[in-house]
LUMTOR-160901 format. One record per residue (C-alpha): z negated, y, x negated. Coordinates in steps of 0.02 Angstrom, whole numbers, plus 50000, padded with zeros to 5 digits. Layout:
<sites>
ZYX ...
</sites>
This chain:
<sites>
582265343545315 582885327745401 583385314745271 584255298145300 583835283945180 585355274245121 585075256545058 586525252344942 586885233744955 588775233844947 589045226544773 589665209244729 588125203944628 589155195244494 587765195444364 586575187644490 587825173644523 588565180844682 587915181944859 586755195444922 585645200944779 584605211244901 584105195344992 583435186544836 581575183344844 580255191344735 578505184644764 579105176844927 579785193344993 581595198844983 582065213244868 582765222445019 581145220645117 580175227644970 581345242444952 581285246045139 579375245945137 579355259245001 580765270145068 580455269845257 578945281645257 579935294345156 581425296845272 581845299745454 583045285045471 583715270445370 585455262945357 586095248445253 587765249745162 588495232245143 590185224045157 590605207845246 589725200545398 588315212445448 587445198345544 586595192445385 585515208145392 585105206345577 583285202345540 582995219845471 583475228345635 584395242245545 586175248845563 587395241845435 588915251745379 590305245045269 591315254745141 592805263645217 593665261845048 594315244045015 594045232244868 592235235944824 592545253544761 590775255844694 589245266244737 590225282044780 591075272544921 589355267144982 588715284944976 590245290745073 589905277645206 588105283745218 588635301945233 589865297545370 588525287945464 587275302045448 588535314945508 588955304445661 587245297245706 585985310045638 586805327145665 585225336245611 585215327245443 585595338145292 585365325245154 585585306745123 584395298844996 585205283644916 584305269444829 584835253044750 584185237944842 583825228344682 582435240444629 580845233944712 579675246244626 580525262644675 579335277644686 578395280344848 578655299144823 580485298044771 581225308544911 579885322044907 580075324344719 581975324344728 581925337344867 580725348044766 581815346844612 583375351244710 582545366344790 581775372644628 583445371944537 584485378244683 585605363244651 586875354144761 586385336644707 584885328144631 584605311444545 583135302444466 582825297744286 581555287644186 581345282944005 582635295943956 583985287944064 584735294844224 584875283744378 586275291944478 586215280044626 584425285844662 584915302744725 585055316044859 586775319144931 587115333945048 588065329345205 589065345445186 589945337945034 590565322945133 592385328445139 592365333544957 591775316144911 593055308045027 594465317444941 593825312244770 593625293844814 595095291144932 596415303244867 595965304844683 595305287244658 593695293144576 592495278444548 591225284544420 589735293344497 589575305644353 591395310544366 591125317444540 589355324144524 589855334244370 590935344944484 589375351344570 587705358444516 586595343344489 584785342344433 583905327044363 582075323644406 581115313244277 579885299744329 578655290944215 579115273344162 577295268344131 576485256544171 578085250244255 579795258344262 579985262344448 581865260044432 581765242544357 583225233544435 583495214944455 585295211744402 585095193944337 584015178944382 582985182144225 582595199544291 581775191844444 580635182044329 580195198044235 579905207344398 578715193844459 577645196644305 577565215244346 577155213544530 575275215344519 575385231544422 576875238544518 576105235944689 574675247744647 575885261744601 
</sites>
């Protein structure tokens, strides 16, 4: 199936001190560039979800879509923006695979394993997990549920991912967190230091 990769970069990065967390450097390479390198081979197209001036992402040569819901409404608003873009620009696309752009070690087989888990369970939605913890923003979202999500976010004011996904059949696919948790995310400056120490191991996985 055709899958669009959605790079979620629409947050305010408060714990990182503001600015674009995805553009912070890790080993001389931006977090976003590292995430793109891992996700691009897994999908048919990529789109960045970010608010503000899209010109700051011009060097990546990718489409940038902002939230249609104001005031930084959270990851569901970003997913909705990705679903809208996929429906308009990739009409053959059935699923959007979302990832956080502060997770430089995301699995190179993420999309394939999520698709397999979804199919095996006959589920509507699928998300990843590691170390006994679910990571709902690393997930598969069917384009057919776009209007359902819009109603939840825009009309009902739903903001928590779990609140909406619990309305549908969702399956969680576990990933090993050894030797490195593939969903390690850099929220704070100290996390970038920790990530740098993991680079050598993570780049072989």
